[in-house]
N, CA and C atoms as a LAMMPS dump frame, in Angstrom:
ITEM: TIMESTEP
0
ITEM: NUMBER OF ATOMS
225
ITEM: BOX BOUNDS ff ff ff
-5.0000000000000000e+02 5.0000000000000000e+02
-5.0000000000000000e+02 5.0000000000000000e+02
-5.0000000000000000e+02 5.0000000000000000e+02
ITEM: ATOMS id mol type element x y z
1 1 1 N -317.086 463.038 -319.63
2 1 2 C -318.445 462.791 -318.533
3 1 3 C -319.328 463.157 -319.495
4 2 1 N -320.315 462.33 -319.275
5 2 2 C -321.921 462.99 -319.943
6 2 3 C -322.129 464.112 -319.353
7 3 1 N -322.943 465.066 -320.531
8 3 2 C -323.763 466.164 -319.931
9 3 3 C -325.205 466.075 -320.051
10 4 1 N -325.564 467.077 -319.432
11 4 2 C -327.419 466.823 -319.347
12 4 3 C -327.698 468.414 -319.227
13 5 1 N -329.232 468.334 -319.743
14 5 2 C -329.461 469.597 -319.708
15 5 3 C -330.763 469.529 -318.861
16 6 1 N -330.946 470.152 -317.968
17 6 2 C -332.335 470.32 -316.832
18 6 3 C -332.995 471.624 -317.379
19 7 1 N -334.347 471.643 -317.508
20 7 2 C -335.013 472.428 -317.827
21 7 3 C -336.28 472.961 -317.172
22 8 1 N -336.59 473.796 -316.202
23 8 2 C -337.143 473.957 -315.261
24 8 3 C -338.068 475.273 -315.45
25 9 1 N -339.368 475.688 -314.925
26 9 2 C -339.867 476.704 -315.042
27 9 3 C -339.671 477.697 -313.504
28 10 1 N -339.117 478.855 -313.926
29 10 2 C -338.778 479.566 -312.716
30 10 3 C -339.586 481.159 -312.723
31 11 1 N -340.324 481.531 -311.502
32 11 2 C -341.307 482.679 -312.091
33 11 3 C -340.121 483.822 -312.277
34 12 1 N -338.831 484.108 -311.649
35 12 2 C -337.807 485.451 -311.861
36 12 3 C -336.362 484.625 -311.546
37 13 1 N -335.956 485.309 -312.125
38 13 2 C -334.543 485.123 -312.586
39 13 3 C -333.796 484.98 -311.418
40 14 1 N -334.285 485.657 -310.082
41 14 2 C -333.258 485.281 -308.602
42 14 3 C -333.665 484.187 -308.213
43 15 1 N -334.984 483.613 -308.843
44 15 2 C -334.856 482.009 -307.962
45 15 3 C -333.89 481.148 -309.01
46 16 1 N -333.608 481.6 -310.326
47 16 2 C -332.867 480.72 -311.013
48 16 3 C -331.435 480.879 -310.154
49 17 1 N -331.033 482.23 -310.336
50 17 2 C -329.877 482.193 -309.713
51 17 3 C -329.537 481.903 -308.478
52 18 1 N -330.435 481.598 -307.53
53 18 2 C -330.282 480.831 -305.858
54 18 3 C -330.345 479.349 -306.45
55 19 1 N -331.038 478.785 -307.385
56 19 2 C -330.955 477.495 -307.612
57 19 3 C -329.657 476.93 -307.936
58 20 1 N -329.046 477.866 -309.03
59 20 2 C -327.598 477.567 -309.458
60 20 3 C -326.701 477.579 -308.44
61 21 1 N -326.771 478.207 -307.578
62 21 2 C -325.811 478.579 -306.41
63 21 3 C -325.975 476.816 -305.396
64 22 1 N -327.001 476.707 -305.291
65 22 2 C -327.356 475.672 -304.315
66 22 3 C -327.102 474.698 -305.192
67 23 1 N -327.345 474.092 -306.827
68 23 2 C -326.765 473.143 -307.49
69 23 3 C -325.281 473.147 -307.293
70 24 1 N -324.606 473.903 -307.57
71 24 2 C -323.304 473.89 -307.516
72 24 3 C -322.426 473.516 -306.137
73 25 1 N -323.264 473.967 -304.916
74 25 2 C -322.821 473.366 -303.913
75 25 3 C -322.989 471.908 -303.7
76 26 1 N -324.061 471.434 -304.416
77 26 2 C -324.641 469.924 -303.838
78 26 3 C -323.691 468.871 -303.976
79 27 1 N -322.662 469.019 -304.806
80 27 2 C -321.554 468.12 -304.796
81 27 3 C -322.097 466.723 -305.014
82 28 1 N -321.236 465.874 -304.982
83 28 2 C -321.713 464.427 -305.038
84 28 3 C -321.055 464.185 -306.389
85 29 1 N -321.604 463.348 -307.485
86 29 2 C -321.152 463.428 -308.686
87 29 3 C -321.47 464.255 -309.784
88 30 1 N -321.986 464.775 -309.735
89 30 2 C -322.679 465.987 -310.368
90 30 3 C -322.169 467.117 -310.683
91 31 1 N -321.204 467.287 -311.422
92 31 2 C -320.713 468.881 -311.565
93 31 3 C -321.546 470.119 -312.098
94 32 1 N -322.087 470.794 -311.594
95 32 2 C -322.765 472.432 -312.195
96 32 3 C -321.919 473.054 -313.253
97 33 1 N -322.258 473.167 -314.535
98 33 2 C -321.502 473.739 -315.558
99 33 3 C -321.843 475.198 -315.791
100 34 1 N -323.137 475.45 -316.073
101 34 2 C -323.844 476.638 -316.256
102 34 3 C -325.184 476.688 -316.479
103 35 1 N -325.74 477.964 -316.342
104 35 2 C -327.047 478.296 -316.542
105 35 3 C -327.6 479.549 -317.64
106 36 1 N -328.82 479.049 -317.869
107 36 2 C -329.022 480.246 -319.179
108 36 3 C -330.437 480.066 -318.815
109 37 1 N -331.079 481.625 -318.447
110 37 2 C -332.158 482.078 -318.135
111 37 3 C -333.058 482.469 -319.656
112 38 1 N -334.586 482.044 -319.398
113 38 2 C -335.293 482.688 -320.602
114 38 3 C -335.909 483.712 -319.784
115 39 1 N -335.907 485.154 -320.01
116 39 2 C -337.074 485.69 -318.739
117 39 3 C -338.092 485.713 -319.599
118 40 1 N -338.536 485.933 -320.661
119 40 2 C -339.484 486.201 -321.656
120 40 3 C -340.334 484.701 -321.114
121 41 1 N -339.697 483.968 -321.502
122 41 2 C -340.528 482.331 -321.27
123 41 3 C -340.745 481.862 -319.522
124 42 1 N -339.94 482.539 -318.783
125 42 2 C -339.697 482.147 -317.036
126 42 3 C -339.311 480.447 -317.613
127 43 1 N -338.072 480.522 -318.303
128 43 2 C -337.247 479.117 -318.292
129 43 3 C -336.192 479.192 -318.12
130 44 1 N -335.569 478.273 -317.376
131 44 2 C -334.425 478.153 -316.872
132 44 3 C -333.733 476.975 -317.138
133 45 1 N -332.33 476.838 -318.15
134 45 2 C -331.838 475.744 -318.365
135 45 3 C -330.264 475.614 -317.618
136 46 1 N -330.266 474.55 -316.63
137 46 2 C -329.188 474.044 -316.252
138 46 3 C -328.498 473.127 -316.98
139 47 1 N -326.788 473.412 -316.869
140 47 2 C -326.058 472.536 -317.745
141 47 3 C -325.306 472.049 -316.693
142 48 1 N -324.963 470.391 -316.747
143 48 2 C -324.184 469.584 -315.602
144 48 3 C -323.712 468.745 -316.515
145 49 1 N -322.43 468.285 -315.835
146 49 2 C -321.488 466.669 -316.2
147 49 3 C -322.083 466.153 -315.048
148 50 1 N -322.183 464.792 -315.271
149 50 2 C -322.658 463.742 -314.18
150 50 3 C -322.493 462.28 -314.692
151 51 1 N -322.315 461.563 -313.895
152 51 2 C -321.877 459.983 -314.175
153 51 3 C -323.592 459.469 -314.521
154 52 1 N -324.507 460.122 -314.38
155 52 2 C -325.538 459.44 -314.719
156 52 3 C -326.972 460.65 -314.471
157 53 1 N -327.96 460.11 -315.114
158 53 2 C -329.162 461.105 -315.212
159 53 3 C -329.866 461.318 -313.599
160 54 1 N -329.495 459.784 -312.763
161 54 2 C -329.839 460.211 -311.485
162 54 3 C -329.058 461.027 -310.514
163 55 1 N -327.708 460.849 -310.711
164 55 2 C -327.198 461.896 -310.09
165 55 3 C -327.483 463.482 -310.141
166 56 1 N -327.804 463.943 -311.643
167 56 2 C -328.471 465.164 -311.948
168 56 3 C -329.574 465.283 -310.977
169 57 1 N -330.437 464.464 -311.275
170 57 2 C -331.921 464.275 -310.604
171 57 3 C -331.616 464.411 -308.778
172 58 1 N -330.457 464.079 -308.255
173 58 2 C -330.851 463.979 -306.697
174 58 3 C -330.199 465.619 -306.454
175 59 1 N -329.445 466.279 -307.257
176 59 2 C -328.916 467.706 -307.26
177 59 3 C -329.724 468.473 -307.423
178 60 1 N -330.631 468.538 -308.334
179 60 2 C -331.748 469.212 -308.531
180 60 3 C -332.592 469.004 -307.399
181 61 1 N -332.975 467.587 -306.552
182 61 2 C -333.941 467.423 -305.461
183 61 3 C -333.262 468.186 -304.381
184 62 1 N -331.962 468.2 -304.21
185 62 2 C -330.982 468.927 -303.422
186 62 3 C -331.454 470.38 -303.166
187 63 1 N -331.515 471.087 -304.499
188 63 2 C -331.513 472.518 -304.617
189 63 3 C -333.246 472.929 -304.972
190 64 1 N -333.908 471.978 -304.195
191 64 2 C -335.326 472.692 -304.232
192 64 3 C -336.255 472.668 -305.907
193 65 1 N -335.454 472.123 -307.191
194 65 2 C -336.106 472.2 -308.39
195 65 3 C -337.195 471.338 -308.489
196 66 1 N -338.241 471.807 -308.849
197 66 2 C -339.383 470.777 -308.863
198 66 3 C -339.799 470.309 -310.302
199 67 1 N -340.01 468.985 -310.298
200 67 2 C -340.498 468.803 -311.892
201 67 3 C -339.722 469.388 -312.961
202 68 1 N -338.437 468.566 -312.82
203 68 2 C -337.068 469.489 -313.719
204 68 3 C -337.262 467.954 -315.064
205 69 1 N -337.112 468.781 -316.078
206 69 2 C -337.033 467.775 -317.661
207 69 3 C -335.496 467.949 -317.616
208 70 1 N -334.842 466.406 -317.458
209 70 2 C -333.514 466.202 -317.454
210 70 3 C -333.026 465.197 -318.709
211 71 1 N -332.65 465.672 -319.606
212 71 2 C -332.19 465.212 -320.938
213 71 3 C -330.678 465.406 -321.222
214 72 1 N -330.04 464.241 -321.991
215 72 2 C -328.981 464.066 -322.212
216 72 3 C -328.449 465.013 -323.083
217 73 1 N -327.399 465.742 -323.399
218 73 2 C -326.99 466.782 -324.427
219 73 3 C -325.5 466.527 -324.647
220 74 1 N -325.536 467.044 -325.743
221 74 2 C -324.219 466.732 -326.236
222 74 3 C -323.582 468.933 -326.523
223 75 1 N -322.289 469.144 -326.448
224 75 2 C -321.778 470.121 -326.679
225 75 3 C -321.207 470.199 -327.976
């Protein structure tokens, strides 16, 4: 299954952790893998496995992540 990296701006780590929990419960055809938070940049990277970029975008929408950058990723 393809992997996707989602990059979003977050003002603090608590927001990123809450979004990660929501993403993992979103279900559907996107499986949440992990999150990396860069506090100095206030940037959060989420990794998903999903059938399509659209499935990841729907998971982000459900989690309330606004304006995510979604790109295919290789592990």
